[in-house]
N, C-alpha and C positions, 0 to 999 in steps of 0.2 A: 170625592176625588181619589183616583187610583194612586197608590203609593208606587213610586219608581223602584225598580229592581236593579241592583248593581252587583258586580262581582267584588271579591276582596281586592283584586288589583285595581279596579276602577275606584274603589273607596280610598285606597292608598294614594292614587294619583290626585283625587279631589283634595285630600288632606294636605298633600305636598304643594298643590297649587294655591290653596287658600288656608292660612293658619286659623281662620275664624270658623271653619267647618268643625262641627262637634261630632265625635264618635260616641254614641250613647250605647254602652254595653248593658243589656238588660238581664244578664245572667245573675245568679246568686252571688252573694258576697264571697263565698268560698271559691267559686269558679273564677271570679274576677281576680282574686288575690293570687291564684295559681298561675296567672298569665293572661294578658289582654293586649289589644293593639295599643301602641304608644299614643298618648294624649286622650285615651278613653276616659269617660266618666261612667261611674257605676250606679245605676238606679234599677234594681230588680223589678221586673213586671210581675213576677210570681215568686212565692216562697214555696218550699216543699215541706209537707208535714212528715211525721215519723214513718208513715207508710209510703213516702215518696210520691204522694199525690200533690199536684200543683194547686196552690191557693193564691188567688189574685192578691197583689199588694194593694191594699185599699188607699195607700198614700202615693202611689206611682205618679199620677198626674200632678198632684200637689207639689211633690218634690221637683218634678221636671219644670213646672211653671215658675217655681221660685229660683231656678238656676239657669234656665235657658229661655231667652226671649223667643217669641213666636215667629219672628222673621229669620231666625238662624237656620242655616242649612245643617240638617241633622242626618247622619248615617246611623241607623239602628242595627245593632248586631247582637247575636246570642251565641249559642253553641253550634246550632245546625241551621237556623233560619226560621224556625216555627214561632218561638216566643217573640223574636224580633218583628215578625210580620204582624202579630197581634198588637205589640207595642206601637208599631208604626201606624196601624189603623186607629188606635186610641188617640195618638197625637194628631193625626189628620182630622179626626172628628172634633178635636178640641181647638182646631183653628191653626195648627202648624201647617204651613203651606209648602215647605221645602224639606220634605222627609223622603228618605230612601231606605229600603230594606236591603241589607247585605245578605245575599244568598250564600248558603254554605256556612255562614257564621264563623266562629273562631275555629271550631274543630272539624268542620266539613259535614255535609249531609250524606247519609249512608242509606243503602237499601236494607232489606230484611236480612241479608246475609252478612252485612257489615262492610260491604264494598263501598268505597267513596264514589258518590255520583255527582257531587258538587264539592270541589276542594274548598276548604276553609282558609282563613287568614294564616293560621300557623302552617298549614301544609303548603301554602304558597311561598313560604319563606320570608314573610313580611315582618317588620320590626315588632318585637314583643317586649312588654314591660311587666314588671311585678310591683310597680309603685302603687301603693294603696293608701296614700297619705291624704293630707288636707287638700280639699278642692277636687279630689277625684273619687274618694271613698264614699260609699253610701252613707256612712255615719256622718261625715262632714257635710255632705249635700243635704241630708235630711235635717240636720241641725239648723242649717241656713233657712230651711222651710218651717222650722219650729215643730218638726215631727220627731217624736221620741222613737228610738230603735232599740 
């Protein structure tokens, strides 16, 4: 099943229309803590090692399944749209049927010169939160899944 592609403004409109829509931010804990869309949950799809190479989060699907029912409408976002596409594909393969990838992510997709080619959530001026507490932080969501972080 192909994952739906949406813009940050479309994502915000969906979240305003339906409070049950989940925004799943798959960036790192530090990226999430620095700012994220309001109502976002943080479950990183990858971690970065000391050399800044991505390492898949082996508990990604376990933590998602413990916190988000498979029939939930999910908008997946990251920094620019690449990690979120990977995460959305993982969710679709696991049986989640209402998954959309937010193009441009939080910070916008850029070309090799650094020019924004797809504006992100923040650049669109959409509501940003720094809440990283119970029920939204990776640590709290992982604990609910019985995963140590």
